N, C-alpha and C positions, 0 to 999 in steps of 0.2 A: 467556128462557132464560139461566141463569147461565153465565158463561165457565168453562171447564174449565181448571184450572191444570195446566201441564205438570210432571211429576215431575222433581226434580233428580237429577243423576247420569247415568250412562251410559244411553242410550236402548235399548229392547228392542223386538224385533219381536213378531209374534203368537205365535211359539213360545216366547217367553221368553228367547231368547238375546240377548246383547249385540250391538249393531250398531256399537259404537265400534271404529275402526280400530286394530289392534294394531301395535306397532312392528315394523319389518322386521328380520330377522336380518342377521348380517354377510355371509353368502353372498348373500342377496337384494340387499343394498345394493351389493355389488361387481358383481353382474350388472347392476343398474340403472345403475350408474356407467359400466360398459363400454358399455352400449347407448347412453347419452347421449353418450359421447365418440365412438362410431362414427357416430351420427347427426349430430353437430356437426363431424365432420372436414371440413376445407376442401380444395378442389381448385382447380387453376388454371382461371380463367374462360375461357382460350383453348384449351388442349389438353384440359381436363377430366380431369386426372390429378394425382396428388400423388406424383410420382416422388421417391425418396429421394436420387438423385444431385444434384438441384438443389433448394434450399429454396424455399419459397413466401414471397413478399414482399408487403407492402401499401404500395405507393409513392404512392398518391393518396388522395383523400378518399372513395372508394367504401366502402360498408359491406356487411355481410352476406356472402353467398356470392360476391359480385362483388368483394370486397376483395382477394383473394389471386391472385397470378399469378407465373409464372416470369419471371426477368429475360430469358432468351433468347427466350421467347415474346413478351414485351412489346416487345422491340427489333425482332423480326421483324415484328410487327403494325404498329408505328409506321413502319418502313421501307416496308412494302407500302402503307400508307395515306398516306404522305408527310405526317405530322404529328408534332408533338412535345408533344402534350397528350392527356389522357384524353378520349375521345369521350363518356363518360357524365357525369362530374362536371366536365369542362372544366378539370381541374388541369394546369398547365403544368409539365412535368418539367424538372429540371436536366439539360440534354443538350447535347452537342457536335454541331452540324450541319455537314456538309461536302457540297459538291456531288457528285452521283453521276457526272456526265459533264463532260468539258471541252467548251468551246463548239463546237469543230469536230466532236467526236463526237456531241454532242446535235443539232447541225444535220443531220448525216448521218442519224441515227436519225429525226429529225422528217420529213425529205423522203422516207424510205423508206416511211413509212406511206401506204397507198393513197389515203385521202381527202386527206391533205396533198399528196401528189404530184399528184393531179388539180387541186387548187387552185393549186399552183405552176405547173403547165403552162398552165392557162387565163390566169392573171395574166401569165405570161411572154409568151404570145401577144399579149395586149392591149398589153403594153409594147413589143413589137417593132413592131406595126402603128402604134401611136401615135408611136413614134420615127421610123419611116419617113415618116409624114405630116408630122410637125413639121420634119424635115430638108428635105423637099421644099418646104414653104411658105417656109422661111427662104431656101433656094437661089433660088427663083423671085423672092422679094422683093428679094434683094440683087443678083442678076444682071440682073433686069429693071427696076431702079430708073431707069436712063437712059431706057428705053422709056416708063415711066410718067410721067417728067418731060416728055418730048416730047409725049405724048398730053395731058398736063394743060395744057401751054401752048396747044395747039390749042383746048382747051375754055375757055381764059381763066383757068386756075388757076395760081398762081405756083409757082415751084420749091420754096420753103420749105414751103408748105402740102402739096405732094405728098410731100415727104420726111417731114414730120411725120406725115401719115396712114399712110405705110408703116411708119415706126418704131413708131407706136402700135399698128398691127395686129400687128407682130412681137412687141411687148411682151405683148399679150393672148395670142398663141399660146404664147409661152414660159411665161407665168404659168400657163396652163391645163395645159400639159405638165408643169410642175413640180408643180402641185397633184395631178394625177392619179397621177404616179409616187410622190409622197409617200403618198397614200392606199393605193396598191397595196402599197408596202413596209410600211406600218403594219399592214395587214390580214394580212400574212404574218409579219412579225418580232415583233409584239407577242404573239400567241398562243404562238409558239415561245419567246420570252423568259420568259413566265410559266411555261410548262411546264418549261423548263430550270431555273429557280429553285426550282420546287416539287419537283424530283427531288433529294432530299437523303438522305444516310445519317445516321441518328440513332444516337448512342451515349450511353446514359444514364449519368449520374454520380450514383448514389444509394447510400446505405449504410443502409437501414432494417433494423430487427430482423426476422430471419426468423421465420416461424411455428414455434412449438415443436412437437416431435414429439408423437405421440399418447400415448406412454408418460409424458412429462413432464406433458402436460395432464391425464392420468389421475391422476398423483400429486398435482398441484395441486388437482384436484377432490376427491380423497379427503381432503386436508388441510382444505379448506373444509368438507366434511361432518363431519369430526371436530371442528372448531372449533364448528360449529353444534350438534353433539351435546353438547359439554362446556359450552357457554355457559349453558344453564339451570341446571346443577349449580353453576357458579360464582356465578350470581346468587342461588341459594338459600343457598349458604354465606355470601355477603356479607350477606344479609338476616338470617340467624341470628346472625352475629357482631354486627351492629348492634343486634339485639334484646337480646342478652346485655349489651352495653355500657350500654344504657339501664336 
């Protein structure tokens, strides 16, 4: 079977009418332009609005619908999440960070939390019991040293060996007490210190170009459409002038 050659020119359907797309009129182009601008209008990714009172900014490397945000919304979100970078693109903003609480105020807030208060109470009880036991052992060893020396002589142990054993025992007791108190304090102070340093107030220092209003973007889009429409005419004019020169 021989291949059938397709006719040149505009294609026709079975009824004989042209199927080539006709150019849109001016009114249709304007309606299409307005629909494209309304579809592409940006909103704040936090409050999901495009209020006229505050312009939309693009302060980080996020693209698309997540690129624009209000400055007040962004600062409020960063203060609530206690960070100074974008959680999506990890861009670090130019910000001034200040501590939200003084150390006395933060310590009071930390202890008022129910879970922290229970932990503090249990560790404080352990500290008191351990302190009482340690003081009791030191008192017994110091005031009973003469008795231990006398009993050691009866058993054939010299005075220096008895004193050395008592002081070695006291050293172990004090070392154990110090290490335990250090661990108890570390378990309480280190989480509080990290929480206190993470509670910051973030104030952004950015001056990006705000998003243009819808009317300006509409005018810009119309200019682009007009340039695209006139560019074929310019190319044909240039081609004709070049042919005449030849």
